[in-house]
C-alpha angles and dihedrals in degrees: 000000000000118000117243121222124195110190119219101229095191090053091048091052091051090049091053090052097045118131088239091055092049089049091053092048088051092049092052090047090054092051089053091046090052091053090046092053091048095052098036113124117240118204105208090192095060123098090247108032111192095022094117091046091052095047100076118117141170133209136164141202137190091223104062137120130069092299097035089240105119145051114266137170128210132210113203141171116217097199108115091228097049090108090059095047089050099045103020130224135240090281105032126053122237117260098191091206097163092043091052093044091052092050094048101035096035090074092069 
């Protein structure tokens, strides 16, 4: 006879918002941020070399996700041109820094 399981949805929601879960999400985001900093391109000819590399940040919340029901962490770059570095333009090729950092750092 097969066992029946009836999940407690309220309990699962509480587990996904636990401080420990939020701390783990932040830890993983910080690993990804470290990889992103390491692989960020630096244009020595720009007026502010290293600005993109120094603009990485992380934060977390216990009310994230589509339904605002789980702990999440974010890795962001505050440089106004970060989107162009990530996805490229007609004249500059895409570097995909965040994508590569998530692929490499997301394993830890």
